[in-house]
N, CA, C and O of each residue as an XYZ file, in Angstrom:
792
protein
N     126.910     56.649     94.486
C     127.725     55.459     94.383
C     128.548     55.277     95.645
O     128.508     56.100     96.560
N     129.308     54.165     95.676
C     130.141     53.829     96.818
C     131.601     54.048     96.449
O     131.989     53.954     95.284
N     132.398     54.343     97.468
C     133.840     54.471     97.307
C     134.507     53.710     98.446
O     133.883     53.415     99.465
N     135.788     53.399     98.254
C     136.550     52.712     99.295
C     137.415     53.746     99.995
O     138.229     54.422     99.367
N     137.230     53.860    101.303
C     137.980     54.830    102.082
C     138.484     54.173    103.347
O     137.696     53.669    104.148
N     139.806     54.176    103.535
C     140.415     53.563    104.712
C     140.017     52.098    104.869
O     139.775     51.620    105.977
N     139.955     51.404    103.751
C     139.664     49.978    103.777
C     138.217     49.633    103.976
O     137.892     48.479    104.256
N     137.317     50.619    103.838
C     135.884     50.350    104.013
C     135.106     51.045    102.916
O     135.505     52.087    102.395
N     133.963     50.421    102.578
C     133.090     51.023    101.562
C     132.243     52.101    102.212
O     131.630     51.870    103.254
N     132.205     53.251    101.616
C     131.371     54.351    102.115
C     130.647     54.995    100.940
O     131.000     54.815     99.775
N     129.611     55.760    101.304
C     128.840     56.459    100.281
C     129.661     57.612     99.728
O     130.282     58.362    100.481
N     129.660     57.749     98.393
C     130.338     58.885     97.768
C     129.478     60.134     97.993
O     128.328     60.185     97.555
N     130.025     61.116     98.659
C     129.254     62.334     98.962
C     129.746     63.489     98.106
O     130.948     63.730     97.997
N     128.803     64.200     97.501
C     129.209     65.401     96.786
C     129.843     66.395     97.749
O     129.552     66.382     98.945
N     130.685     67.231     97.239
C     131.346     68.238     98.074
C     130.308     69.105     98.793
O     129.347     69.581     98.187
N     130.523     69.300    100.096
C     129.628     70.156    100.878
C     128.402     69.454    101.395
O     127.493     70.112    101.900
N     128.337     68.140    101.289
C     127.169     67.410    101.773
C     127.575     66.456    102.881
O     128.751     66.145    103.071
N     126.551     65.996    103.614
C     126.739     65.052    104.706
C     125.649     64.012    104.629
O     124.526     64.320    104.229
N     125.962     62.771    105.011
C     124.921     61.742    105.068
C     124.213     61.868    106.401
O     124.835     61.773    107.459
N     122.930     62.079    106.344
C     122.127     62.206    107.560
C     121.123     61.060    107.601
O     119.943     61.236    107.300
N     121.621     59.875    107.983
C     120.747     58.713    108.094
C     120.207     58.228    106.780
O     119.172     57.563    106.743
N     120.879     58.544    105.703
C     120.412     58.100    104.404
C     120.972     58.965    103.307
O     122.161     58.878    102.999
N     120.148     59.796    102.711
C     120.612     60.598    101.572
C     121.611     61.656    101.999
O     121.689     62.035    103.168
N     122.358     62.114    101.039
C     123.300     63.198    101.303
C     122.551     64.529    101.301
O     121.738     64.812    100.421
N     122.848     65.318    102.297
C     122.193     66.618    102.389
C     123.241     67.713    102.487
O     124.342     67.498    102.994
N     122.880     68.893    101.991
C     123.767     70.059    102.082
C     123.429     70.802    103.359
O     122.509     71.619    103.375
N     124.153     70.533    104.419
C     123.842     71.140    105.718
C     124.054     72.652    105.725
O     123.646     73.336    106.664
N     124.679     73.159    104.701
C     124.845     74.614    104.624
C     123.603     75.323    104.134
O     123.501     76.543    104.261
N     122.622     74.561    103.559
C     121.440     75.200    102.973
C     120.148     74.444    103.228
O     119.076     74.933    102.871
N     120.218     73.257    103.840
C     119.018     72.444    104.052
C     118.336     72.839    105.360
O     118.924     72.657    106.426
N     117.093     73.385    105.311
C     116.422     73.835    106.537
C     116.046     72.692    107.487
O     115.688     72.937    108.639
N     116.127     71.430    107.002
C     115.845     70.288    107.876
C     117.114     69.758    108.539
O     117.050     69.001    109.508
N     118.250     70.159    108.013
C     119.546     69.728    108.546
C     120.509     70.904    108.432
O     121.506     70.828    107.713
N     120.218     71.967    109.125
C     120.972     73.212    108.947
C     122.197     73.235    109.867
O     122.080     73.381    111.084
N     123.358     73.089    109.259
C     124.595     73.107    110.027
C     124.946     71.779    110.637
O     126.107     71.519    110.954
N     123.941     70.926    110.805
C     124.145     69.588    111.369
C     122.904     68.757    111.083
O     121.826     69.299    110.842
N     123.058     67.456    111.112
C     121.926     66.567    110.853
C     120.804     66.801    111.857
O     121.043     66.934    113.057
N     119.566     66.850    111.341
C     118.335     66.975    112.136
C     118.190     68.315    112.856
O     117.324     68.451    113.719
N     119.007     69.293    112.526
C     118.829     70.632    113.099
C     117.827     71.376    112.221
O     118.189     71.997    111.221
N     116.550     71.297    112.623
C     115.454     71.821    111.809
C     115.259     73.315    112.084
O     115.141     73.728    113.238
N     115.226     74.108    111.034
C     114.964     75.546    111.177
C     113.470     75.764    111.391
O     112.639     75.166    110.708
N     113.147     76.617    112.336
C     111.747     76.946    112.607
C     111.471     78.390    112.214
O     112.394     79.173    111.990
N     110.206     78.726    112.134
C     109.814     80.089    111.748
C     108.539     80.462    112.481
O     107.718     79.590    112.766
N     108.353     81.756    112.798
C     107.118     82.197    113.456
C     105.938     82.182    112.483
O     106.103     81.915    111.293
N     104.776     82.464    112.996
C     103.577     82.523    112.159
C     103.764     83.576    111.061
O     104.277     84.667    111.311
N     103.342     83.231    109.851
C     103.438     84.161    108.735
C     104.814     84.227    108.120
O     105.138     85.195    107.432
N     105.652     83.194    108.359
C     107.016     83.217    107.835
C     107.401     81.864    107.273
O     106.747     80.856    107.541
N     108.475     81.851    106.488
C     109.033     80.623    105.927
C     110.499     80.541    106.314
O     111.273     81.474    106.102
N     110.866     79.381    106.896
C     112.233     79.192    107.359
C     113.173     78.922    106.192
O     112.759     78.407    105.153
N     114.462     79.282    106.377
C     115.489     78.950    105.397
C     116.794     78.681    106.134
O     116.936     79.004    107.314
N     117.740     78.086    105.420
C     119.069     77.835    105.951
C     120.084     78.423    104.988
O     120.047     78.146    103.789
N     120.982     79.228    105.512
C     122.000     79.857    104.680
C     123.326     79.853    105.433
O     123.411     80.309    106.573
N     124.369     79.324    104.770
C     125.685     79.255    105.406
C     125.623     78.543    106.760
O     126.280     78.933    107.725
N     124.802     77.478    106.792
C     124.643     76.626    107.977
C     123.957     77.341    109.143
O     124.036     76.875    110.279
N     123.279     78.473    108.875
C     122.553     79.201    109.925
C     121.094     79.353    109.523
O     120.772     79.623    108.366
N     120.214     79.173    110.514
C     118.776     79.286    110.259
C     118.344     80.749    110.197
O     118.939     81.621    110.830
N     117.309     80.988    109.429
C     116.682     82.295    109.363
C     115.265     82.143    108.867
O     114.803     81.025    108.638
N     114.575     83.237    108.698
C     113.209     83.172    108.158
C     112.891     84.437    107.391
O     113.436     85.508    107.658
N     111.995     84.285    106.431
C     111.467     85.406    105.658
C     109.979     85.523    105.905
O     109.268     84.518    105.904
N     109.500     86.733    106.116
C     108.063     86.944    106.319
C     107.352     86.899    104.967
O     107.914     87.286    103.942
N     106.122     86.424    104.981
C     105.345     86.282    103.751
C     104.062     87.102    103.843
O     103.718     87.619    104.906
N     103.371     87.213    102.731
C     102.061     87.871    102.711
C     102.084     89.330    103.093
O     101.118     89.838    103.664
N     103.185     90.023    102.783
C     103.238     91.452    103.091
C     103.580     91.768    104.526
O     103.567     92.935    104.915
N     103.890     90.752    105.335
C     104.250     90.993    106.726
C     105.687     91.500    106.822
O     106.492     91.311    105.911
N     105.985     92.142    107.935
C     107.283     92.773    108.155
C     108.017     92.056    109.276
O     107.432     91.753    110.316
N     109.303     91.784    109.062
C     110.108     91.117    110.079
C     110.517     92.110    111.152
O     111.197     93.096    110.869
N     110.101     91.848    112.385
C     110.474     92.669    113.535
C     111.004     91.744    114.618
O     110.231     91.077    115.305
N     112.303     91.705    114.767
C     112.897     90.798    115.732
C     112.649     89.359    115.338
O     113.037     88.935    114.249
N     112.005     88.604    116.211
C     111.733     87.189    115.959
C     110.296     86.957    115.512
O     109.809     85.827    115.561
N     109.611     88.010    115.078
C     108.203     87.896    114.688
C     107.955     88.530    113.324
O     108.763     89.314    112.825
N     106.829     88.174    112.741
C     106.341     88.816    111.519
C     105.084     89.596    111.891
O     104.148     89.027    112.451
N     105.053     90.881    111.588
C     103.942     91.732    112.000
C     103.314     92.407    110.789
O     103.913     92.491    109.717
N     102.096     92.882    110.989
C     101.356     93.585    109.941
C     101.724     95.063    109.976
O     101.377     95.747    110.938
N     102.419     95.584    108.956
C     102.843     96.992    108.978
C     101.723     97.989    108.699
O     101.959     99.196    108.648
N     100.508     97.483    108.520
C      99.375     98.393    108.310
C      98.583     98.591    109.592
O      97.526     99.221    109.589
N      99.101     98.047    110.689
C      98.386     98.144    111.964
C      99.343     98.587    113.064
O     100.555     98.392    112.972
N      98.774     99.184    114.102
C      99.538     99.521    115.300
C      99.850     98.239    116.062
O      99.038     97.314    116.032
N     101.003     98.141    116.750
C     101.980     99.207    116.989
C     103.201     99.141    116.080
O     104.309     99.470    116.503
N     103.004     98.720    114.846
C     104.122     98.641    113.899
C     103.711     99.277    112.568
O     103.761     98.631    111.521
N     103.306    100.543    112.621
C     102.742    101.219    111.453
C     103.840    101.646    110.482
O     104.498    102.668    110.678
N     104.026    100.845    109.432
C     105.041    101.165    108.432
C     106.450    100.806    108.851
O     107.377    100.943    108.053
N     106.642    100.353    110.075
C     107.967     99.985    110.576
C     107.863     99.368    111.950
O     106.835     99.486    112.617
N     108.915     98.716    112.370
C     108.916     98.035    113.666
C     108.806     99.046    114.814
O     109.587     99.993    114.900
N     107.828     98.827    115.688
C     107.684     99.656    116.877
C     107.181    101.056    116.644
O     107.292    101.903    117.531
N     106.624    101.331    115.464
C     106.092    102.679    115.180
C     104.666    102.749    115.734
O     103.736    102.210    115.135
N     104.501    103.418    116.884
C     103.215    103.461    117.584
C     102.361    104.662    117.208
O     101.214    104.771    117.641
N     102.921    105.573    116.398
C     102.188    106.778    115.957
C     101.866    107.716    117.117
O     100.909    108.486    117.046
N     102.650    107.655    118.164
C     102.489    108.572    119.284
C     103.640    109.571    119.286
O     104.717    109.245    118.787
N     103.454    110.788    119.832
C     102.215    111.259    120.461
C     101.202    111.771    119.443
O     101.507    111.934    118.262
N      99.994    112.017    119.932
C      98.920    112.569    119.110
C      98.411    113.847    119.772
O      98.712    114.087    120.941
N      97.642    114.681    119.048
C      97.098    115.904    119.659
C      96.161    115.591    120.824
O      95.759    114.444    121.018
N      95.823    116.609    121.584
C      94.866    116.448    122.676
C      93.529    115.936    122.146
O      93.100    116.289    121.047
N      92.886    115.103    122.949
C      91.562    114.556    122.625
C      91.570    113.717    121.354
O      90.582    113.688    120.620
N      92.690    113.028    121.089
C      92.818    112.214    119.872
C      93.358    110.835    120.223
O      93.845    110.608    121.330
N      93.263    109.917    119.261
C      93.818    108.583    119.408
C      94.547    108.215    118.120
O      94.156    108.639    117.032
N      95.601    107.430    118.252
C      96.448    107.073    117.111
C      95.745    106.065    116.203
O      95.014    105.191    116.668
N      95.985    106.210    114.886
C      95.485    105.262    113.896
C      96.596    104.984    112.883
O      97.578    105.721    112.791
N      96.410    103.896    112.124
C      97.367    103.548    111.072
C      96.573    103.213    109.814
O      95.725    102.321    109.829
N      96.849    103.922    108.738
C      96.150    103.695    107.476
C      97.162    103.588    106.346
O      97.958    104.502    106.129
N      97.132    102.475    105.631
C      98.068    102.246    104.519
C      99.510    102.419    104.963
O     100.330    103.000    104.251
N      99.809    101.907    106.153
C     101.151    101.941    106.741
C     101.624    103.350    107.070
O     102.825    103.578    107.217
N     100.699    104.296    107.187
C     101.060    105.664    107.554
C     100.293    106.081    108.807
O      99.119    105.754    108.977
N     100.989    106.810    109.679
C     100.382    107.249    110.936
C      99.361    108.360    110.697
O      99.532    109.224    109.836
N      98.311    108.302    111.482
C      97.314    109.357    111.481
C      96.677    109.380    112.863
O      97.191    108.761    113.795
N      95.566    110.089    113.001
C      94.855    110.089    114.277
C      93.379    110.345    114.053
O      92.976    110.952    113.061
N      92.588    109.874    114.988
C      91.168    110.135    114.989
C      90.819    110.958    116.216
O      91.604    111.027    117.161
N      89.657    111.578    116.210
C      89.250    112.442    117.317
C      88.205    111.763    118.189
O      87.391    110.971    117.715
N      88.248    112.092    119.466
C      87.263    111.550    120.398
C      85.858    112.002    120.003
O      85.687    112.951    119.238
N      84.870    111.314    120.532
C      83.471    111.577    120.187
C      83.111    113.047    120.400
O      83.471    113.648    121.412
N      82.402    113.608    119.436
C      81.946    114.986    119.521
C      82.924    115.995    118.970
O      82.613    117.184    118.893
N      84.121    115.532    118.580
C      85.130    116.447    118.056
C      85.414    116.153    116.591
O      85.134    115.056    116.108
N      85.962    117.121    115.891
C      86.236    117.012    114.458
C      87.721    117.243    114.196
O      88.345    118.106    114.813
N      88.276    116.464    113.276
C      89.681    116.631    112.915
C      89.822    117.806    111.955
O      89.307    117.763    110.838
N      90.514    118.847    112.383
C      90.789    120.014    111.545
C      92.292    120.234    111.546
O      92.875    120.610    112.563
N      92.912    119.997    110.396
C      94.359    120.087    110.274
C      94.993    119.120    111.261
O      94.753    117.916    111.176
N      95.791    119.610    112.188
C      96.478    118.739    113.144
C      95.896    118.853    114.541
O      96.621    118.738    115.529
N      94.595    119.078    114.630
C      93.960    119.233    115.936
C      92.557    118.625    115.928
O      91.947    118.435    114.876
N      92.070    118.330    117.119
C      90.682    117.886    117.297
C      89.924    119.035    117.957
O      90.288    119.472    119.049
N      88.881    119.521    117.306
C      88.173    120.704    117.793
C      86.677    120.444    117.871
O      86.144    119.535    117.234
N      86.018    121.274    118.674
C      84.562    121.254    118.764
C      84.028    122.337    117.835
O      84.075    123.521    118.167
N      83.523    121.936    116.684
C      83.058    122.916    115.691
C      81.771    123.623    116.123
O      81.284    124.514    115.428
N      81.225    123.223    117.272
C      80.045    123.912    117.791
C      80.439    125.152    118.594
O      79.635    126.067    118.767
N      81.690    125.177    119.086
C      82.092    126.275    119.967
C      83.417    126.921    119.582
O      83.754    127.975    120.122
N      84.179    126.327    118.669
C      85.503    126.849    118.317
C      85.380    128.005    117.319
O      84.911    127.806    116.199
N      85.795    129.208    117.716
C      85.609    130.381    116.853
C      86.511    130.360    115.623
O      86.284    131.114    114.677
N      87.536    129.502    115.626
C      88.398    129.372    114.454
C      87.967    128.242    113.525
O      88.495    128.099    112.422
N      87.019    127.452    113.971
C      86.483    126.333    113.181
C      84.995    126.204    113.494
O      84.541    125.158    113.958
N      84.255    127.249    113.245
C      82.859    127.335    113.663
C      81.921    126.719    112.625
O      81.695    127.297    111.562
N      81.386    125.556    112.937
C      80.495    124.857    112.005
C      81.248    124.012    111.006
O      80.646    123.186    110.321
N      82.556    124.200    110.905
C      83.397    123.449    109.977
C      84.828    123.924    110.089
O      85.100    124.982    110.657
N      85.736    123.145    109.550
C      87.154    123.476    109.637
C      87.468    124.799    108.927
O      86.994    125.055    107.820
N      88.268    125.622    109.585
C      88.776    126.890    109.042
C      87.696    127.950    108.829
O      87.932    128.935    108.129
N      86.521    127.764    109.420
C      85.487    128.805    109.381
C      85.722    129.710    110.589
O      85.384    129.354    111.718
N      86.306    130.889    110.338
C      86.738    131.780    111.418
C      85.696    132.867    111.665
O      85.262    133.562    110.746
N      85.309    132.991    112.932
C      84.378    134.067    113.296
C      85.167    135.368    113.431
O      86.278    135.371    113.961
N      84.593    136.474    112.952
C      85.277    137.765    112.939
C      85.446    138.363    114.318
O      85.018    137.793    115.321
N      86.078    139.522    114.350
C      86.320    140.235    115.598
C      85.009    140.529    116.319
O      84.036    140.967    115.703
N      84.991    140.286    117.621
C      83.811    140.563    118.422
C      82.746    139.493    118.341
O      81.654    139.656    118.885
N      83.060    138.388    117.659
C      82.085    137.307    117.544
C      82.639    136.020    118.147
O      83.847    135.780    118.162
N      81.723    135.212    118.638
C      82.052    133.892    119.147
C      81.307    132.834    118.372
O      80.595    133.144    117.416
N      81.464    131.583    118.774
C      80.809    130.470    118.083
C      79.849    129.772    119.028
O      80.242    129.296    120.093
N      78.592    129.717    118.632
C      77.561    129.031    119.413
C      76.761    128.129    118.486
O      76.246    128.564    117.456
N      76.669    126.858    118.876
C      75.909    125.880    118.090
C      76.357    125.868    116.630
O      75.544    125.687    115.723
N      77.650    126.062    116.415
C      78.185    126.011    115.059
C      77.911    127.238    114.220
O      78.078    127.204    113.001
N      77.491    128.328    114.852
C      77.196    129.569    114.139
C      77.985    130.716    114.764
O      78.115    130.803    115.985
N      78.509    131.596    113.906
C      79.204    132.778    114.407
C      78.175    133.793    114.902
O      77.273    134.192    114.165
N      78.325    134.199    116.148
C      77.381    135.155    116.750
C      78.169    136.233    117.474
O      79.356    136.073    117.759
N      77.483    137.339    117.766
C      78.118    138.422    118.516
C      78.532    137.897    119.886
O      77.757    137.220    120.561
N      79.721    138.205    120.275
C      80.238    137.768    121.564
C      80.039    138.880    122.575
O      80.630    139.952    122.448
N      79.213    138.632    123.576
C      78.892    139.640    124.585
C      79.710    139.402    125.852
O      79.909    138.266    126.285
N      80.177    140.504    126.431
C      80.953    140.421    127.665
C      80.003    140.370    128.858
O      79.167    141.260    129.010
N      80.111    139.348    129.708
C      79.240    139.267    130.896
C      79.329    140.556    131.703
O      80.408    141.138    131.814
N      78.206    141.014    132.272
C      76.937    140.264    132.403
C      75.986    140.412    131.219
O      74.837    139.981    131.312
N      76.423    141.004    130.115
C      75.545    141.141    128.962
C      75.342    139.778    128.289
O      76.210    138.906    128.334
N      74.175    139.623    127.668
C      73.832    138.380    126.976
C      73.462    138.668    125.530
O      72.948    139.741    125.213
N      73.726    137.705    124.657
C      73.398    137.845    123.241
C      71.943    137.430    123.042
O      71.588    136.259    123.173
N      71.129    138.400    122.728
C      69.719    138.129    122.467
C      69.385    138.602    121.060
O      69.255    139.800    120.811
N      69.251    137.665    120.157
C      68.909    138.003    118.781
C      69.972    138.822    118.079
O      69.649    139.631    117.209
N      71.235    138.631    118.437
C      72.310    139.368    117.791
C      72.622    140.695    118.438
O      73.403    141.478    117.899
N      72.023    140.965    119.592
C      72.310    142.198    120.323
C      72.743    141.847    121.741
O      72.253    140.889    122.339
N      73.671    142.639    122.265
C      74.115    142.437    123.633
C      73.200    143.236    124.566
O      73.121    144.461    124.466
N      72.521    142.547    125.460
C      71.565    143.211    126.350
C      71.830    142.804    127.796
O      72.393    141.747    128.082
N      71.398    143.695    128.702
C      71.519    143.426    130.136
C      70.220    142.799    130.600
O      69.240    143.504    130.838
N      70.200    141.498    130.728
C      68.950    140.794    131.070
C      68.506    141.059    132.508
O      67.417    140.647    132.910
N      69.347    141.744    133.281
C      68.904    142.080    134.645
C      68.074    143.352    134.682
O      67.461    143.669    135.701
N      68.052    144.111    133.529
C      67.311    145.376    133.536
C      66.540    145.647    132.246
O      65.779    146.613    132.188
N      66.713    144.831    131.217
C      66.065    145.081    129.915
C      64.631    144.555    129.948
O      64.413    143.363    130.165
N      63.640    145.450    129.730
C      62.229    145.061    129.827
C      61.816    144.093    128.718
O      60.799    143.413    128.850
N      62.580    144.017    127.631
C      62.248    143.087    126.547
C      62.910    141.720    126.731
O      62.527    140.735    126.100
N      63.909    141.687    127.608
C      64.659    140.442    127.844
C      64.974    140.356    129.331
O      66.143    140.314    129.716
N      63.947    140.330    130.165
C      64.119    140.406    131.605
C      64.364    139.013    132.201
O      63.470    138.169    132.251
N      65.599    138.809    132.647
C      65.942    137.499    133.218
C      66.311    136.474    132.179
O      66.819    135.405    132.517
N      66.064    136.780    130.908
C      66.389    135.875    129.820
C      65.914    136.430    128.502
O      64.997    137.250    128.458
N      66.544    135.979    127.411
C      66.202    136.502    126.088
C      64.724    136.258    125.763
O      64.206    135.157    125.949
N      64.062    137.307    125.275
C      62.674    137.188    124.830
C      61.644    137.250    125.932
O      60.447    137.164    125.657
N      62.076    137.397    127.175
C      61.124    137.465    128.299
C      60.746    138.929    128.532
O      61.359    139.619    129.346
N      59.714    139.394    127.796
C      59.312    140.803    127.848
C      58.386    141.053    129.032
O      57.485    140.262    129.309
N      58.616    142.148    129.716
C      57.766    142.530    130.851
C      56.499    143.249    130.343
O      56.564    144.027    129.391
N      55.365    142.986    130.976
C      54.092    143.644    130.605
C      53.553    144.402    131.816
O      53.985    144.194    132.949
N      52.617    145.269    131.545
C      52.017    146.072    132.625
C      50.558    146.317    132.303
O      50.190    146.373    131.129
N      49.719    146.465    133.313
C      48.300    146.737    133.069
C      48.108    148.181    132.598
O      49.048    148.975    132.637
N      46.887    148.526    132.152
C      46.627    149.905    131.731
C      46.934    150.882    132.855
O      46.662    150.611    134.025
N      47.494    152.002    132.491
C      47.822    153.029    133.464
C      49.095    152.742    134.230
O      49.344    153.353    135.269
N      49.919    151.806    133.726
C      51.172    151.458    134.422
C      52.296    151.333    133.410
O      52.066    151.192    132.208
N      53.509    151.387    133.922
C      54.699    151.230    133.090
C      55.552    150.089    133.635
O      55.903    150.048    134.814
N      55.873    149.157    132.723
C      56.656    147.987    133.134
C      58.113    148.349    133.341
O      58.635    149.277    132.724
N      58.761    147.596    134.227
C      60.209    147.745    134.413
C      60.807    146.372    134.732
O      60.097    145.415    135.038
N      62.124    146.313    134.650
C      62.867    145.075    134.961
C      63.976    145.443    135.937
O      64.766    146.353    135.687
N      64.018    144.734    137.030
C      65.028    144.979    138.033
C      65.561    143.648    138.560
O      64.798    142.775    138.974
N      66.865    143.516    138.535
C      67.511    142.281    139.012
C      66.938    141.058    138.325
O      66.840    139.985    138.921
N      66.555    141.228    137.053
C      66.041    140.113    136.280
C      64.595    139.761    136.581
O      64.121    138.707    136.155
N      63.887    140.612    137.301
C      62.494    140.360    137.630
C      61.616    141.494    137.100
O      61.955    142.672    137.217
N      60.474    141.107    136.513
C      59.558    142.113    135.969
C      58.717    142.763    137.091
O      58.409    142.141    138.107
N      58.367    144.020    136.864
C      57.471    144.738    137.766
C      56.837    145.891    136.993
O      57.084    146.061    135.799
N      56.025    146.675    137.682
C      55.423    147.841    137.007
C      55.156    148.934    138.035
O      54.970    148.677    139.225
N      55.145    150.175    137.521
C      54.812    151.339    138.321
C      53.577    152.005    137.742
O      53.455    152.151    136.525
N      52.673    152.404    138.601
C      51.496    153.096    138.135
C      51.875    154.532    137.723
O      52.740    155.164    138.329
N      51.220    155.003    136.710
C      51.540    156.341    136.190
C      50.362    157.283    136.386
O      50.438    158.453    136.013
């Protein structure tokens, strides 16, 4: 309705409202006229603007998280479960990941995640062939199998440590047996086969 004020007819405004080119608006809460006529509140992608106490703000929607002036996905890096959570540092030979808003890590190609480390289960004696598979004393890990560990220059040939520079059954390499003609005896020297006549 209209009222008479100072000798002129004016629009009757409810308390806390202002006429902004027509209808009365509550500038304390109207996002199109926040604090003043035509002061439109804006919002970033994934958010909805609001006006409260004549000040603009925004709320993130769809499970997004408010970080500064943006809405971010808390299930992805670099805001895993919180603003600026990059999930770093990570173990050697690893890369950061985010799953269900929780930090984790993956291992580079050829490596396996065992506890809090990335290991090569083909050669790691504490994770040989699989996590927590420990090779016993005096054994190493080769091709994912626990085998006798030989101290150089000895070599592991069929589970035995042999000197391939002098062993006639493994001369120069495992399984390379030296032979000799009739009336001779084979020998191995410096990894090379030979024979002596008898």
